[in-house]
N, C-alpha and C positions, 0 to 999 in steps of 0.2 A: 686729234681729229677722229671723230667717230666714222667707222666704215660700215655701211649697211648694205644688205642685198635684197631687202624687202621693205615695203613701207612700214610694216609692223615693228621693225627694229628702230624706227625713229619716233621720238616723242612728239605728241601733237604740238604744232607751232605754226605761226605764219612764217613763210620762208621766201627768201630771195634765192632763186635757183639759177646757177650758171650751167648750161647744158652743152655738151659736145663730146667728140671722141677724145680730144686733148692728147693726141699722139705727139710726144715730144715735150709737152707742157712748155711751149716756147713763149716769147714775150707777148705775143697776141693772146694766147690762152690766159696768161697771168693777168692781162688787162681785164678780161671778162670776169675772172675770179675776184679781182680787186673791186670791180664795179658792184658785184654782189655783196661783198663785205661792207661797202660804203653805204648800203641802203639802211642799215640799222636793224634789219630783220635777221633772223637766223640764216646764215649763209650756207648753202648746200650746193655741192657740185654733183651733177649727174654725168656719169661716163658710161660707155658701153664696152662690154667684153663678151665674146671676142670682137675684134675690129669688124664693123659692119661690112666692109668691102670683102673681107675674107669669107664671111658667111654667104655673101651674094655670089661667090665664085670668081671674084676678081683677084688678081695678084696685087699685093701691096707689101712694101718693105717697111717695117715698123721702126720708127726712130728710137723708141724705148721699149723695153719689156713692160708687161702689165705691172709687175711688181715695182719697177722703177717709176712708172707713171703714178702709181699710188703714192710713193714716197715724195715725188716732186709736187704733186697736188697738195699733200700735207704740208710741205715746206711753204707753199703759197698762203697757208693760214686760214682756209675756210673752217667753219664749225663742223661740217659733215661731208662725207662722200657717199653717194648712193650709186652703187654699181648695178647697172641693169644688164641682165643677160640678153645679148642680141641673138635672136633665133630667126629661122626662116619665117616662123609664124609672126613674130614681131614685125618683120619687114613688110608683111602684108596687112598690118593693122592700119585702118583708116586713121587720119590725123585726129578726128574727134574721139575715136576710141583710145588713141595714145594718151590724149589729155586726161580722159576719164580713168585710165588704168594706171598711169605713171605720175602725172603731175598733180591731179586733184587729190589723190589719197595722201600725199605728203604735205598738203597745205600750201601749195605754191600760190603766192600772191603777186610776186614780181618775177618775171623771167628775163634773164640776161643772156644774150647770145650775139654772135657775130652777125654782121649785116647780111651775110649770105646763108643764114641758117634755114634749113628745110628739114622736114620730118614726115613720117608716115608713109603709107603705101604710095609708090610713084613719086615720093618727095613732094606731095601735093600740099602738105601743111606749110604755112608761112606765118609771118608776123601778123598779117591782117586777120587770118583765121583765129589765131590765138586771142587777139583783141575782141573779136566777135564772140568768143567763148567766155569773155569776162576777165581775162588775165591782163595785168599791166605788163606791157613788154617794153623793155628798154634796150634797143639795139646798141651794141658797143662797136664803134668804128674799128675796122681792121687796122692793125699797125702796119703802116705802109711797107710793102716788100716782105712781110713776115708771114709765112705759112708753112705747114708741114711739107707740102709739095716742094716748095723752094728749098727747104732744108735738105730734102732728099736729093734734089738736083745738085746742090753744092757738094754734098758728101760723096755722091757718085763720081763727081769730077775731081775729088781729092782736095777740095777747098774746105778743109776742116776749120780754118780760121774764119772764113766767111760764114760757115754754119754756126759757129760759136756766137757770132754777133747777133744772129737771129734767135738762137736759143737762150742767150743770156748766160751761157756757161759752155764749157767745152763739150763737144760731141763725145759720146761714150760707146764703147762696145762692152758687152757683158756676156760671160759664159763660164763654163766649168773647165778647169784645167785637166787634160788627159795626157796619157803618155804619147809622145811623138817618136820621131826617128832618133832623137837624142844625139844628133850631129852637133848641135850647138855646144854641148858640154865638151866634146872632143876638140872643138875649136877654141875653147876657153870662154865661150859666151853661152852658158846654159839658158835655154828659153822655156817659157811656159806656153804650151800649146793649148789655146783657148778655143773651145767649141761653142759657137754661137747658137742661139735658139733658132728654130725654123722661122722664116719670114723676117729675120733681123736685117736691118739696113747695113750694108757693108760698103766701105769706101773704095775708091779707085785703088787698084793694086799699087803697092809701093812701100817705101820705108818711112815710118812716122816717128816723131818724137812725142812723148806724152808722159803719163804717170799712172801707176797702179799701186794700190796698197801703201800709199805714202812714199813711193820710190819713183824717181825718174825712170823712164822706160824708153827703149828703142824697139819699135815693133815692126815686124815684117808681115804684110798682108798680101797674099798672092799665092802663086803656085811653085815658088822656089825654083826658078828656071835653071839655076846653076846645077841642080841635081836632077833636072829633067822631070820635075813634078807636074802633075796635071790637076790636082785637087786644090781648091782654095784652102789656105790655112792662115790662121792668125797666131803668130808666134811673137812673144814679148820677152825681151831680156830686161830684167829689173836691176837697175844699177844699185850696187852695194847691198843687195839682198842675199841672205843666207837662209835656207830652210827648204822644206818640202811643200810644194803647192798642189800636188796631185789630189784631185777630188774637191779642191777648194773653188768656190765661186769668186771670180775676179771681175772687177769693173775697171776697164782700161780707158782713161781719158786720152784723146788724140789732140795734140796741140798744134802740130805743124807737119806737113808732108815734106820730107827731106829730099827724096829722089825716087826715080823709077826703080823697080826691081830688074835685075839683069843677071846673065851668066858671066863668069869671070874666066880668065885664061888659066888660073891656078888657084889652089887653096890658099897660098900665101897672099895672092892679090885679094881674095875674098876676105881673109882675116884682117888685112890692112884696111879694107873698106869698112868692115864692121867696126873696127876701132875708131874710124873717122865718124861713123854714124853715132856711136856711143858718146863721143865727145860733143857732137852736135846736140844730142838729146840732153846732155848735162847742161848745155848752155841755153837751151830753148826756154822761152818765156810762155807762161800759161796765158791763154787769151782772157781778156777781161771784157765784160759787157759794157 
């Protein structure tokens, strides 16, 4: 897949364009990409970076990092990805100008978008306007119940299996491993302390089963109340893993929420519970779409 950041990086061609933010690249997003591929024209995905809501001053928790979004779009199989930098100036661009500046220069002939697609200043651009400007627009019906907002709701509630059903794959956390308190090693369960990127979606606090680097994982997400913590931490114990992870970027799949986090009466009780969590992580099944 070709990744371009300006129209000049794309060769002249008639294009079927799938456009949207594509945060999470969930089943609905992939339906739009598949519709573009099915036209027989050169299939091009347009996405925006940074996320428009962040530029406009709204809070949004992102389902995926930008790098992961690019990977997932590539896995969906379009010919090209055109990354449009979203700026305050672009947000004030009239819909007609947006078509002239972004869509026309790349040879857009067919535009594929979800039924609720809006664009341009004040979100005044819609399917009717695109058609008046001479584009063939093929709305792609929304996949019932599937949206980035719904994925966020499920993850915040700790329902990572429900989120996986919408995503078509397990929900993931991604970040760099840094030094932590190193208590896990003294307890016999050394953990990787994963620092998430700003604005990353984080699930309900608790203990989760999942996988990272090809190893089953038992992950603690929360403030570690047993030791009186106050900052959110993501700590993963990778089963049967040996080696140094400091400074390494890790992608952690979350398969199942096992329990709430809590304080224990003693370290012995804590260690026994961790052993139970590790056994549950070893037995957990990866969600399937």
